[in-house]
All heavy atoms as atom14 arrays in JSON, in Angstrom:
{
  "sequence": "MPRKRKEFKMISVCEKCGKLQKPDLEKSNKNWIVYPCNEVCECGGKFVMKFDE",
  "atom14_mask": [
    [1, 1, 1, 1, 1, 1, 1, 1, 0, 0, 0, 0, 0, 0],
    [1, 1, 1, 1, 1, 1, 1, 0, 0, 0, 0, 0, 0, 0],
    [1, 1, 1, 1, 1, 1, 1, 1, 1, 1, 1, 0, 0, 0],
    [1, 1, 1, 1, 1, 1, 1, 1, 1, 0, 0, 0, 0, 0],
    [1, 1, 1, 1, 1, 1, 1, 1, 1, 1, 1, 0, 0, 0],
    [1, 1, 1, 1, 1, 1, 1, 1, 1, 0, 0, 0, 0, 0],
    [1, 1, 1, 1, 1, 1, 1, 1, 1, 0, 0, 0, 0, 0],
    [1, 1, 1, 1, 1, 1, 1, 1, 1, 1, 1, 0, 0, 0],
    [1, 1, 1, 1, 1, 1, 1, 1, 1, 0, 0, 0, 0, 0],
    [1, 1, 1, 1, 1, 1, 1, 1, 0, 0, 0, 0, 0, 0],
    [1, 1, 1, 1, 1, 1, 1, 1, 0, 0, 0, 0, 0, 0],
    [1, 1, 1, 1, 1, 1, 0, 0, 0, 0, 0, 0, 0, 0],
    [1, 1, 1, 1, 1, 1, 1, 0, 0, 0, 0, 0, 0, 0],
    [1, 1, 1, 1, 1, 1, 0, 0, 0, 0, 0, 0, 0, 0],
    [1, 1, 1, 1, 1, 1, 1, 1, 1, 0, 0, 0, 0, 0],
    [1, 1, 1, 1, 1, 1, 1, 1, 1, 0, 0, 0, 0, 0],
    [1, 1, 1, 1, 1, 1, 0, 0, 0, 0, 0, 0, 0, 0],
    [1, 1, 1, 1, 0, 0, 0, 0, 0, 0, 0, 0, 0, 0],
    [1, 1, 1, 1, 1, 1, 1, 1, 1, 0, 0, 0, 0, 0],
    [1, 1, 1, 1, 1, 1, 1, 1, 0, 0, 0, 0, 0, 0],
    [1, 1, 1, 1, 1, 1, 1, 1, 1, 0, 0, 0, 0, 0],
    [1, 1, 1, 1, 1, 1, 1, 1, 1, 0, 0, 0, 0, 0],
    [1, 1, 1, 1, 1, 1, 1, 0, 0, 0, 0, 0, 0, 0],
    [1, 1, 1, 1, 1, 1, 1, 1, 0, 0, 0, 0, 0, 0],
    [1, 1, 1, 1, 1, 1, 1, 1, 0, 0, 0, 0, 0, 0],
    [1, 1, 1, 1, 1, 1, 1, 1, 1, 0, 0, 0, 0, 0],
    [1, 1, 1, 1, 1, 1, 1, 1, 1, 0, 0, 0, 0, 0],
    [1, 1, 1, 1, 1, 1, 0, 0, 0, 0, 0, 0, 0, 0],
    [1, 1, 1, 1, 1, 1, 1, 1, 0, 0, 0, 0, 0, 0],
    [1, 1, 1, 1, 1, 1, 1, 1, 1, 0, 0, 0, 0, 0],
    [1, 1, 1, 1, 1, 1, 1, 1, 0, 0, 0, 0, 0, 0],
    [1, 1, 1, 1, 1, 1, 1, 1, 1, 1, 1, 1, 1, 1],
    [1, 1, 1, 1, 1, 1, 1, 1, 0, 0, 0, 0, 0, 0],
    [1, 1, 1, 1, 1, 1, 1, 0, 0, 0, 0, 0, 0, 0],
    [1, 1, 1, 1, 1, 1, 1, 1, 1, 1, 1, 1, 0, 0],
    [1, 1, 1, 1, 1, 1, 1, 0, 0, 0, 0, 0, 0, 0],
    [1, 1, 1, 1, 1, 1, 0, 0, 0, 0, 0, 0, 0, 0],
    [1, 1, 1, 1, 1, 1, 1, 1, 0, 0, 0, 0, 0, 0],
    [1, 1, 1, 1, 1, 1, 1, 1, 1, 0, 0, 0, 0, 0],
    [1, 1, 1, 1, 1, 1, 1, 0, 0, 0, 0, 0, 0, 0],
    [1, 1, 1, 1, 1, 1, 0, 0, 0, 0, 0, 0, 0, 0],
    [1, 1, 1, 1, 1, 1, 1, 1, 1, 0, 0, 0, 0, 0],
    [1, 1, 1, 1, 1, 1, 0, 0, 0, 0, 0, 0, 0, 0],
    [1, 1, 1, 1, 0, 0, 0, 0, 0, 0, 0, 0, 0, 0],
    [1, 1, 1, 1, 0, 0, 0, 0, 0, 0, 0, 0, 0, 0],
    [1, 1, 1, 1, 1, 1, 1, 1, 1, 0, 0, 0, 0, 0],
    [1, 1, 1, 1, 1, 1, 1, 1, 1, 1, 1, 0, 0, 0],
    [1, 1, 1, 1, 1, 1, 1, 0, 0, 0, 0, 0, 0, 0],
    [1, 1, 1, 1, 1, 1, 1, 1, 0, 0, 0, 0, 0, 0],
    [1, 1, 1, 1, 1, 1, 1, 1, 1, 0, 0, 0, 0, 0],
    [1, 1, 1, 1, 1, 1, 1, 1, 1, 1, 1, 0, 0, 0],
    [1, 1, 1, 1, 1, 1, 1, 1, 0, 0, 0, 0, 0, 0],
    [1, 1, 1, 1, 1, 1, 1, 1, 1, 0, 0, 0, 0, 0]
  ],
  "atom14_positions": [
    [[-72.28, 60.35, -18.65], [-72.39, 59.04, -19.3], [-71.07, 58.47, -19.49], [-70.14, 59.08, -20.08], [-73.15, 59.26, -20.61], [-73.3, 57.94, -21.42], [-74.24, 58.24, -22.84], [-75.66, 57.17, -22.41], [0.0, 0.0, 0.0], [0.0, 0.0, 0.0], [0.0, 0.0, 0.0], [0.0, 0.0, 0.0], [0.0, 0.0, 0.0], [0.0, 0.0, 0.0]],
    [[-70.73, 57.32, -19.0], [-69.45, 56.68, -19.1], [-69.1, 56.26, -20.59], [-70.01, 55.9, -21.34], [-69.47, 55.45, -18.25], [-70.9, 55.2, -17.99], [-71.6, 56.43, -18.16], [0.0, 0.0, 0.0], [0.0, 0.0, 0.0], [0.0, 0.0, 0.0], [0.0, 0.0, 0.0], [0.0, 0.0, 0.0], [0.0, 0.0, 0.0], [0.0, 0.0, 0.0]],
    [[-67.88, 56.45, -20.96], [-67.5, 56.09, -22.3], [-67.03, 54.66, -22.36], [-66.46, 54.12, -21.41], [-66.29, 57.0, -22.78], [-66.73, 58.42, -22.88], [-65.61, 59.39, -23.14], [-64.57, 58.86, -24.01], [-63.56, 59.62, -24.43], [-63.46, 60.87, -24.06], [-62.66, 59.05, -25.26], [0.0, 0.0, 0.0], [0.0, 0.0, 0.0], [0.0, 0.0, 0.0]],
    [[-67.31, 54.03, -23.48], [-66.91, 52.65, -23.64], [-65.44, 52.55, -23.94], [-64.89, 53.3, -24.76], [-67.71, 52.02, -24.81], [-67.53, 50.58, -25.0], [-68.42, 50.01, -26.09], [-68.22, 48.5, -26.18], [-68.98, 47.94, -27.29], [0.0, 0.0, 0.0], [0.0, 0.0, 0.0], [0.0, 0.0, 0.0], [0.0, 0.0, 0.0], [0.0, 0.0, 0.0]],
    [[-64.74, 51.63, -23.26], [-63.29, 51.51, -23.41], [-63.04, 50.75, -24.7], [-63.72, 49.82, -25.09], [-62.73, 50.65, -22.28], [-62.81, 51.36, -20.94], [-62.26, 50.52, -19.92], [-60.85, 50.76, -19.89], [-59.96, 50.07, -19.11], [-60.4, 49.18, -18.33], [-58.73, 50.32, -19.13], [0.0, 0.0, 0.0], [0.0, 0.0, 0.0], [0.0, 0.0, 0.0]],
    [[-61.95, 51.13, -25.36], [-61.51, 50.45, -26.55], [-60.83, 49.14, -26.2], [-60.1, 49.09, -25.16], [-60.49, 51.31, -27.3], [-60.85, 51.99, -28.46], [-59.67, 52.68, -29.17], [-60.07, 53.05, -30.56], [-58.94, 53.64, -31.24], [0.0, 0.0, 0.0], [0.0, 0.0, 0.0], [0.0, 0.0, 0.0], [0.0, 0.0, 0.0], [0.0, 0.0, 0.0]],
    [[-61.03, 48.12, -26.96], [-60.36, 46.84, -26.73], [-59.1, 46.78, -27.57], [-59.13, 47.09, -28.74], [-61.27, 45.69, -27.03], [-62.38, 45.51, -26.04], [-63.22, 44.27, -26.28], [-62.67, 43.36, -26.92], [-64.26, 44.22, -25.82], [0.0, 0.0, 0.0], [0.0, 0.0, 0.0], [0.0, 0.0, 0.0], [0.0, 0.0, 0.0], [0.0, 0.0, 0.0]],
    [[-57.99, 46.34, -27.03], [-56.8, 46.21, -27.72], [-56.53, 44.75, -27.87], [-56.67, 43.98, -27.01], [-55.61, 46.89, -26.96], [-55.73, 48.36, -26.86], [-56.14, 48.97, -25.72], [-55.47, 49.17, -27.9], [-56.25, 50.32, -25.58], [-55.58, 50.55, -27.85], [-55.96, 51.15, -26.7], [0.0, 0.0, 0.0], [0.0, 0.0, 0.0], [0.0, 0.0, 0.0]],
    [[-56.02, 44.43, -29.1], [-55.67, 43.04, -29.37], [-54.14, 42.9, -29.46], [-53.47, 43.69, -30.1], [-56.21, 42.68, -30.8], [-56.1, 41.24, -31.17], [-56.7, 40.95, -32.47], [-56.52, 39.54, -32.82], [-57.11, 39.17, -34.15], [0.0, 0.0, 0.0], [0.0, 0.0, 0.0], [0.0, 0.0, 0.0], [0.0, 0.0, 0.0], [0.0, 0.0, 0.0]],
    [[-53.66, 41.97, -28.61], [-52.22, 41.73, -28.57], [-51.82, 40.68, -29.6], [-52.46, 39.63, -29.67], [-51.76, 41.35, -27.23], [-51.84, 42.43, -26.17], [-51.27, 41.94, -24.53], [-49.66, 41.32, -24.85], [0.0, 0.0, 0.0], [0.0, 0.0, 0.0], [0.0, 0.0, 0.0], [0.0, 0.0, 0.0], [0.0, 0.0, 0.0], [0.0, 0.0, 0.0]],
    [[-50.8, 40.99, -30.39], [-50.32, 39.99, -31.38], [-48.83, 39.78, -31.18], [-48.17, 40.72, -30.68], [-50.59, 40.4, -32.81], [-50.06, 41.77, -33.1], [-52.06, 40.33, -33.11], [-50.18, 42.26, -34.54], [0.0, 0.0, 0.0], [0.0, 0.0, 0.0], [0.0, 0.0, 0.0], [0.0, 0.0, 0.0], [0.0, 0.0, 0.0], [0.0, 0.0, 0.0]],
    [[-48.29, 38.61, -31.49], [-46.9, 38.28, -31.42], [-46.34, 38.22, -32.77], [-46.76, 37.44, -33.64], [-46.74, 36.96, -30.66], [-45.34, 36.63, -30.5], [0.0, 0.0, 0.0], [0.0, 0.0, 0.0], [0.0, 0.0, 0.0], [0.0, 0.0, 0.0], [0.0, 0.0, 0.0], [0.0, 0.0, 0.0], [0.0, 0.0, 0.0], [0.0, 0.0, 0.0]],
    [[-45.37, 39.1, -33.13], [-44.79, 39.18, -34.43], [-43.25, 39.2, -34.33], [-42.67, 39.51, -33.31], [-45.22, 40.46, -35.21], [-46.71, 40.46, -35.51], [-44.86, 41.73, -34.49], [0.0, 0.0, 0.0], [0.0, 0.0, 0.0], [0.0, 0.0, 0.0], [0.0, 0.0, 0.0], [0.0, 0.0, 0.0], [0.0, 0.0, 0.0], [0.0, 0.0, 0.0]],
    [[-42.64, 38.8, -35.45], [-41.12, 38.76, -35.48], [-40.68, 40.25, -35.72], [-41.21, 40.96, -36.5], [-40.67, 37.91, -36.66], [-38.87, 37.94, -36.92], [0.0, 0.0, 0.0], [0.0, 0.0, 0.0], [0.0, 0.0, 0.0], [0.0, 0.0, 0.0], [0.0, 0.0, 0.0], [0.0, 0.0, 0.0], [0.0, 0.0, 0.0], [0.0, 0.0, 0.0]],
    [[-39.63, 40.6, -34.93], [-39.17, 41.95, -35.01], [-38.35, 42.24, -36.29], [-38.15, 43.38, -36.72], [-38.35, 42.34, -33.77], [-37.11, 41.52, -33.62], [-36.3, 41.97, -32.39], [-36.72, 42.83, -31.71], [-35.27, 41.25, -32.13], [0.0, 0.0, 0.0], [0.0, 0.0, 0.0], [0.0, 0.0, 0.0], [0.0, 0.0, 0.0], [0.0, 0.0, 0.0]],
    [[-37.85, 41.14, -37.02], [-37.09, 41.34, -38.23], [-37.99, 41.33, -39.48], [-37.97, 42.23, -40.24], [-36.11, 40.17, -38.36], [-34.79, 40.44, -37.71], [-33.81, 39.38, -38.12], [-32.43, 39.63, -37.62], [-31.52, 38.53, -38.01], [0.0, 0.0, 0.0], [0.0, 0.0, 0.0], [0.0, 0.0, 0.0], [0.0, 0.0, 0.0], [0.0, 0.0, 0.0]],
    [[-38.87, 40.23, -39.57], [-39.59, 40.09, -40.86], [-41.04, 40.39, -40.71], [-41.77, 40.54, -41.71], [-39.42, 38.66, -41.38], [-40.09, 37.32, -40.37], [0.0, 0.0, 0.0], [0.0, 0.0, 0.0], [0.0, 0.0, 0.0], [0.0, 0.0, 0.0], [0.0, 0.0, 0.0], [0.0, 0.0, 0.0], [0.0, 0.0, 0.0], [0.0, 0.0, 0.0]],
    [[-41.58, 40.53, -39.45], [-42.99, 40.82, -39.27], [-43.94, 39.65, -39.38], [-45.19, 39.83, -39.41], [0.0, 0.0, 0.0], [0.0, 0.0, 0.0], [0.0, 0.0, 0.0], [0.0, 0.0, 0.0], [0.0, 0.0, 0.0], [0.0, 0.0, 0.0], [0.0, 0.0, 0.0], [0.0, 0.0, 0.0], [0.0, 0.0, 0.0], [0.0, 0.0, 0.0]],
    [[-43.47, 38.44, -39.41], [-44.26, 37.3, -39.53], [-44.99, 37.01, -38.21], [-44.44, 37.14, -37.14], [-43.39, 36.09, -39.93], [-44.11, 34.75, -40.05], [-43.16, 33.6, -40.42], [-43.91, 32.33, -40.39], [-42.94, 31.24, -40.7], [0.0, 0.0, 0.0], [0.0, 0.0, 0.0], [0.0, 0.0, 0.0], [0.0, 0.0, 0.0], [0.0, 0.0, 0.0]],
    [[-46.27, 36.6, -38.29], [-47.02, 36.28, -37.03], [-46.57, 34.97, -36.41], [-46.29, 33.98, -37.15], [-48.49, 36.24, -37.36], [-49.2, 37.52, -37.77], [-50.64, 37.19, -38.2], [-49.2, 38.47, -36.61], [0.0, 0.0, 0.0], [0.0, 0.0, 0.0], [0.0, 0.0, 0.0], [0.0, 0.0, 0.0], [0.0, 0.0, 0.0], [0.0, 0.0, 0.0]],
    [[-46.57, 34.9, -35.11], [-46.16, 33.66, -34.43], [-47.4, 32.8, -34.3], [-48.53, 33.26, -34.04], [-45.59, 34.01, -33.06], [-45.12, 32.8, -32.26], [-44.57, 33.17, -30.87], [-44.84, 34.21, -30.38], [-43.88, 32.25, -30.34], [0.0, 0.0, 0.0], [0.0, 0.0, 0.0], [0.0, 0.0, 0.0], [0.0, 0.0, 0.0], [0.0, 0.0, 0.0]],
    [[-47.19, 31.5, -34.44], [-48.32, 30.57, -34.28], [-48.55, 30.3, -32.78], [-47.58, 30.06, -32.06], [-47.98, 29.26, -34.99], [-47.86, 29.4, -36.53], [-47.6, 28.12, -37.19], [-47.49, 28.33, -38.67], [-47.09, 27.11, -39.4], [0.0, 0.0, 0.0], [0.0, 0.0, 0.0], [0.0, 0.0, 0.0], [0.0, 0.0, 0.0], [0.0, 0.0, 0.0]],
    [[-49.83, 30.25, -32.31], [-50.12, 30.01, -30.93], [-49.91, 28.56, -30.57], [-49.91, 27.68, -31.46], [-51.56, 30.37, -30.8], [-52.12, 30.3, -32.14], [-51.05, 30.65, -33.1], [0.0, 0.0, 0.0], [0.0, 0.0, 0.0], [0.0, 0.0, 0.0], [0.0, 0.0, 0.0], [0.0, 0.0, 0.0], [0.0, 0.0, 0.0], [0.0, 0.0, 0.0]],
    [[-49.66, 28.27, -29.3], [-49.54, 26.91, -28.78], [-50.94, 26.33, -28.63], [-51.72, 26.8, -27.76], [-48.84, 26.94, -27.41], [-48.5, 25.56, -26.81], [-48.9, 24.54, -27.51], [-47.93, 25.46, -25.82], [0.0, 0.0, 0.0], [0.0, 0.0, 0.0], [0.0, 0.0, 0.0], [0.0, 0.0, 0.0], [0.0, 0.0, 0.0], [0.0, 0.0, 0.0]],
    [[-51.3, 25.37, -29.47], [-52.73, 24.86, -29.5], [-53.0, 23.96, -28.27], [-54.16, 23.83, -27.89], [-52.88, 24.04, -30.76], [-52.78, 24.96, -32.07], [-52.93, 24.03, -33.3], [-53.79, 26.05, -32.08], [0.0, 0.0, 0.0], [0.0, 0.0, 0.0], [0.0, 0.0, 0.0], [0.0, 0.0, 0.0], [0.0, 0.0, 0.0], [0.0, 0.0, 0.0]],
    [[-51.99, 23.42, -27.61], [-52.26, 22.55, -26.44], [-52.62, 23.37, -25.24], [-53.47, 22.97, -24.48], [-51.01, 21.74, -26.13], [-50.66, 20.69, -27.14], [-49.45, 19.84, -26.82], [-48.92, 20.07, -25.69], [-49.05, 19.09, -27.67], [0.0, 0.0, 0.0], [0.0, 0.0, 0.0], [0.0, 0.0, 0.0], [0.0, 0.0, 0.0], [0.0, 0.0, 0.0]],
    [[-52.01, 24.54, -25.06], [-52.26, 25.44, -23.91], [-53.32, 26.41, -24.13], [-53.87, 26.97, -23.17], [-50.94, 26.1, -23.47], [-49.9, 25.11, -23.04], [-48.68, 25.82, -22.57], [-47.59, 24.82, -22.18], [-46.35, 25.5, -21.81], [0.0, 0.0, 0.0], [0.0, 0.0, 0.0], [0.0, 0.0, 0.0], [0.0, 0.0, 0.0], [0.0, 0.0, 0.0]],
    [[-53.64, 26.73, -25.41], [-54.68, 27.79, -25.67], [-56.05, 27.15, -25.55], [-56.28, 25.99, -25.67], [-54.46, 28.3, -27.05], [-53.24, 28.93, -27.22], [0.0, 0.0, 0.0], [0.0, 0.0, 0.0], [0.0, 0.0, 0.0], [0.0, 0.0, 0.0], [0.0, 0.0, 0.0], [0.0, 0.0, 0.0], [0.0, 0.0, 0.0], [0.0, 0.0, 0.0]],
    [[-57.08, 28.07, -25.27], [-58.45, 27.67, -25.21], [-59.28, 28.79, -25.74], [-58.7, 29.76, -26.33], [-58.87, 27.28, -23.79], [-58.73, 28.42, -22.73], [-58.83, 29.6, -23.16], [-58.51, 28.12, -21.52], [0.0, 0.0, 0.0], [0.0, 0.0, 0.0], [0.0, 0.0, 0.0], [0.0, 0.0, 0.0], [0.0, 0.0, 0.0], [0.0, 0.0, 0.0]],
    [[-60.6, 28.74, -25.6], [-61.39, 29.79, -26.27], [-61.23, 31.15, -25.56], [-61.56, 32.17, -26.24], [-62.89, 29.37, -26.24], [-63.45, 29.19, -24.84], [-64.96, 28.85, -24.95], [-65.52, 28.83, -23.53], [-66.93, 28.44, -23.57], [0.0, 0.0, 0.0], [0.0, 0.0, 0.0], [0.0, 0.0, 0.0], [0.0, 0.0, 0.0], [0.0, 0.0, 0.0]],
    [[-60.81, 31.2, -24.36], [-60.62, 32.49, -23.67], [-59.17, 33.03, -23.76], [-59.01, 34.27, -23.66], [-61.02, 32.37, -22.21], [-62.42, 32.07, -21.98], [-63.27, 32.48, -22.76], [-62.74, 31.2, -21.06], [0.0, 0.0, 0.0], [0.0, 0.0, 0.0], [0.0, 0.0, 0.0], [0.0, 0.0, 0.0], [0.0, 0.0, 0.0], [0.0, 0.0, 0.0]],
    [[-58.23, 32.17, -23.88], [-56.81, 32.63, -23.89], [-56.08, 32.05, -25.09], [-56.2, 30.9, -25.44], [-56.11, 32.11, -22.6], [-56.7, 32.62, -21.36], [-57.59, 31.98, -20.56], [-56.47, 33.89, -20.77], [-57.94, 32.8, -19.51], [-57.3, 33.98, -19.62], [-55.63, 34.96, -21.09], [-57.24, 35.05, -18.8], [-55.65, 36.05, -20.23], [-56.39, 36.14, -19.13]],
    [[-55.19, 32.89, -25.65], [-54.33, 32.47, -26.75], [-52.89, 32.48, -26.14], [-52.44, 33.54, -25.68], [-54.4, 33.37, -27.93], [-55.82, 33.31, -28.56], [-53.38, 32.93, -29.0], [-56.02, 34.28, -29.69], [0.0, 0.0, 0.0], [0.0, 0.0, 0.0], [0.0, 0.0, 0.0], [0.0, 0.0, 0.0], [0.0, 0.0, 0.0], [0.0, 0.0, 0.0]],
    [[-52.23, 31.33, -26.1], [-50.9, 31.26, -25.43], [-49.86, 31.05, -26.54], [-49.97, 30.22, -27.49], [-50.85, 30.06, -24.53], [-49.52, 29.86, -23.89], [-51.96, 30.15, -23.5], [0.0, 0.0, 0.0], [0.0, 0.0, 0.0], [0.0, 0.0, 0.0], [0.0, 0.0, 0.0], [0.0, 0.0, 0.0], [0.0, 0.0, 0.0], [0.0, 0.0, 0.0]],
    [[-48.82, 31.91, -26.48], [-47.68, 31.83, -27.42], [-46.48, 31.32, -26.63], [-46.18, 31.81, -25.53], [-47.35, 33.22, -28.0], [-48.5, 33.78, -28.85], [-49.32, 34.75, -28.32], [-48.67, 33.34, -30.19], [-50.39, 35.29, -29.12], [-49.66, 33.9, -30.93], [-50.46, 34.85, -30.42], [-51.5, 35.41, -31.22], [0.0, 0.0, 0.0], [0.0, 0.0, 0.0]],
    [[-45.72, 30.41, -27.24], [-44.42, 29.93, -26.61], [-43.4, 31.08, -26.63], [-43.11, 31.64, -27.64], [-43.96, 28.75, -27.5], [-44.77, 28.79, -28.7], [-45.92, 29.69, -28.49], [0.0, 0.0, 0.0], [0.0, 0.0, 0.0], [0.0, 0.0, 0.0], [0.0, 0.0, 0.0], [0.0, 0.0, 0.0], [0.0, 0.0, 0.0], [0.0, 0.0, 0.0]],
    [[-42.89, 31.45, -25.42], [-42.07, 32.62, -25.29], [-40.57, 32.36, -25.71], [-39.88, 33.31, -25.9], [-42.14, 33.17, -23.96], [-41.64, 32.0, -22.68], [0.0, 0.0, 0.0], [0.0, 0.0, 0.0], [0.0, 0.0, 0.0], [0.0, 0.0, 0.0], [0.0, 0.0, 0.0], [0.0, 0.0, 0.0], [0.0, 0.0, 0.0], [0.0, 0.0, 0.0]],
    [[-40.18, 31.11, -25.8], [-38.79, 30.85, -26.13], [-38.55, 30.41, -27.56], [-37.48, 30.01, -28.0], [-38.19, 29.82, -25.18], [-38.95, 28.49, -25.27], [-40.01, 28.42, -25.88], [-38.45, 27.53, -24.54], [0.0, 0.0, 0.0], [0.0, 0.0, 0.0], [0.0, 0.0, 0.0], [0.0, 0.0, 0.0], [0.0, 0.0, 0.0], [0.0, 0.0, 0.0]],
    [[-39.62, 30.61, -28.45], [-39.52, 30.23, -29.81], [-38.8, 31.3, -30.66], [-39.0, 32.46, -30.38], [-40.94, 30.01, -30.37], [-41.01, 29.33, -31.67], [-42.4, 28.93, -32.13], [-43.08, 28.38, -31.25], [-42.71, 29.21, -33.26], [0.0, 0.0, 0.0], [0.0, 0.0, 0.0], [0.0, 0.0, 0.0], [0.0, 0.0, 0.0], [0.0, 0.0, 0.0]],
    [[-38.02, 30.9, -31.65], [-37.29, 31.83, -32.49], [-37.9, 31.72, -33.92], [-38.28, 30.6, -34.37], [-35.81, 31.52, -32.53], [-35.01, 32.44, -33.46], [-35.25, 31.58, -31.14], [0.0, 0.0, 0.0], [0.0, 0.0, 0.0], [0.0, 0.0, 0.0], [0.0, 0.0, 0.0], [0.0, 0.0, 0.0], [0.0, 0.0, 0.0], [0.0, 0.0, 0.0]],
    [[-38.01, 32.81, -34.68], [-38.49, 32.83, -36.0], [-37.58, 32.14, -37.01], [-36.34, 31.97, -36.7], [-38.74, 34.24, -36.45], [-39.56, 34.4, -38.05], [0.0, 0.0, 0.0], [0.0, 0.0, 0.0], [0.0, 0.0, 0.0], [0.0, 0.0, 0.0], [0.0, 0.0, 0.0], [0.0, 0.0, 0.0], [0.0, 0.0, 0.0], [0.0, 0.0, 0.0]],
    [[-38.03, 31.74, -38.15], [-37.26, 31.03, -39.21], [-36.13, 32.02, -39.71], [-35.12, 31.51, -40.15], [-38.13, 30.59, -40.31], [-39.16, 29.63, -39.89], [-40.22, 29.43, -41.04], [-40.25, 30.23, -41.94], [-41.04, 28.49, -40.88], [0.0, 0.0, 0.0], [0.0, 0.0, 0.0], [0.0, 0.0, 0.0], [0.0, 0.0, 0.0], [0.0, 0.0, 0.0]],
    [[-36.36, 33.29, -39.72], [-35.38, 34.27, -40.3], [-34.29, 34.52, -39.22], [-33.3, 35.22, -39.6], [-36.03, 35.49, -40.69], [-36.65, 36.52, -39.27], [0.0, 0.0, 0.0], [0.0, 0.0, 0.0], [0.0, 0.0, 0.0], [0.0, 0.0, 0.0], [0.0, 0.0, 0.0], [0.0, 0.0, 0.0], [0.0, 0.0, 0.0], [0.0, 0.0, 0.0]],
    [[-34.38, 34.08, -37.99], [-33.38, 34.36, -37.0], [-33.79, 35.39, -35.98], [-33.06, 35.62, -35.0], [0.0, 0.0, 0.0], [0.0, 0.0, 0.0], [0.0, 0.0, 0.0], [0.0, 0.0, 0.0], [0.0, 0.0, 0.0], [0.0, 0.0, 0.0], [0.0, 0.0, 0.0], [0.0, 0.0, 0.0], [0.0, 0.0, 0.0], [0.0, 0.0, 0.0]],
    [[-34.88, 36.08, -36.23], [-35.37, 37.15, -35.34], [-36.16, 36.57, -34.11], [-36.55, 35.42, -34.17], [0.0, 0.0, 0.0], [0.0, 0.0, 0.0], [0.0, 0.0, 0.0], [0.0, 0.0, 0.0], [0.0, 0.0, 0.0], [0.0, 0.0, 0.0], [0.0, 0.0, 0.0], [0.0, 0.0, 0.0], [0.0, 0.0, 0.0], [0.0, 0.0, 0.0]],
    [[-36.45, 37.43, -33.17], [-37.23, 36.97, -32.02], [-38.62, 37.53, -32.11], [-38.81, 38.58, -32.72], [-36.53, 37.28, -30.72], [-36.39, 38.72, -30.42], [-35.78, 38.88, -29.04], [-35.72, 40.43, -28.7], [-35.2, 40.62, -27.37], [0.0, 0.0, 0.0], [0.0, 0.0, 0.0], [0.0, 0.0, 0.0], [0.0, 0.0, 0.0], [0.0, 0.0, 0.0]],
    [[-39.57, 36.85, -31.47], [-40.94, 37.33, -31.47], [-41.14, 38.31, -30.35], [-40.66, 38.14, -29.25], [-41.87, 36.16, -31.4], [-41.92, 35.31, -32.56], [-41.36, 34.02, -32.57], [-42.61, 35.71, -33.76], [-41.4, 33.23, -33.68], [-42.67, 34.87, -34.79], [-42.03, 33.69, -34.84], [0.0, 0.0, 0.0], [0.0, 0.0, 0.0], [0.0, 0.0, 0.0]],
    [[-41.85, 39.46, -30.61], [-42.17, 40.48, -29.72], [-43.67, 40.65, -29.7], [-44.37, 40.39, -30.69], [-41.44, 41.77, -29.94], [-39.97, 41.6, -29.74], [-41.75, 42.27, -31.34], [0.0, 0.0, 0.0], [0.0, 0.0, 0.0], [0.0, 0.0, 0.0], [0.0, 0.0, 0.0], [0.0, 0.0, 0.0], [0.0, 0.0, 0.0], [0.0, 0.0, 0.0]],
    [[-44.22, 41.14, -28.57], [-45.64, 41.41, -28.49], [-45.97, 42.82, -28.94], [-45.26, 43.82, -28.49], [-46.15, 41.28, -27.02], [-46.0, 39.81, -26.48], [-46.83, 38.57, -27.46], [-48.51, 38.9, -26.9], [0.0, 0.0, 0.0], [0.0, 0.0, 0.0], [0.0, 0.0, 0.0], [0.0, 0.0, 0.0], [0.0, 0.0, 0.0], [0.0, 0.0, 0.0]],
    [[-46.97, 42.98, -29.76], [-47.43, 44.32, -30.24], [-48.89, 44.49, -29.96], [-49.62, 43.5, -29.98], [-47.15, 44.47, -31.72], [-45.71, 44.25, -32.12], [-45.1, 45.59, -32.57], [-43.67, 45.29, -32.82], [-43.1, 46.23, -33.63], [0.0, 0.0, 0.0], [0.0, 0.0, 0.0], [0.0, 0.0, 0.0], [0.0, 0.0, 0.0], [0.0, 0.0, 0.0]],
    [[-49.37, 45.72, -29.84], [-50.78, 46.04, -29.69], [-51.35, 46.41, -31.02], [-50.79, 47.32, -31.75], [-51.0, 47.16, -28.68], [-50.72, 46.82, -27.28], [-49.5, 47.19, -26.71], [-51.52, 46.02, -26.59], [-49.22, 46.87, -25.37], [-51.28, 45.67, -25.24], [-50.1, 46.15, -24.69], [0.0, 0.0, 0.0], [0.0, 0.0, 0.0], [0.0, 0.0, 0.0]],
    [[-52.38, 45.76, -31.43], [-53.1, 46.07, -32.67], [-54.4, 46.74, -32.32], [-55.23, 46.2, -31.58], [-53.35, 44.77, -33.45], [-53.91, 44.99, -34.85], [-53.67, 46.08, -35.38], [-54.56, 44.03, -35.36], [0.0, 0.0, 0.0], [0.0, 0.0, 0.0], [0.0, 0.0, 0.0], [0.0, 0.0, 0.0], [0.0, 0.0, 0.0], [0.0, 0.0, 0.0]],
    [[-54.68, 47.97, -32.85], [-55.88, 48.69, -32.46], [-57.04, 48.39, -33.48], [-56.84, 48.24, -34.62], [-55.58, 50.2, -32.42], [-54.7, 50.52, -31.33], [-54.47, 51.99, -31.2], [-55.42, 52.77, -31.52], [-53.4, 52.41, -30.79], [0.0, 0.0, 0.0], [0.0, 0.0, 0.0], [0.0, 0.0, 0.0], [0.0, 0.0, 0.0], [0.0, 0.0, 0.0]]
  ]
}
């Protein structure tokens, strides 16, 4: 019997303060969440992608 695969959720957070990045509402739709890749956090850190289980 095949096992069901776990789904992983990807989130974009600041590597310094841990704040979540806001998605780009113009490019996102119900199937895809798009984050601007050149955006910098207010604290001066950069946003990185993390896997949330």
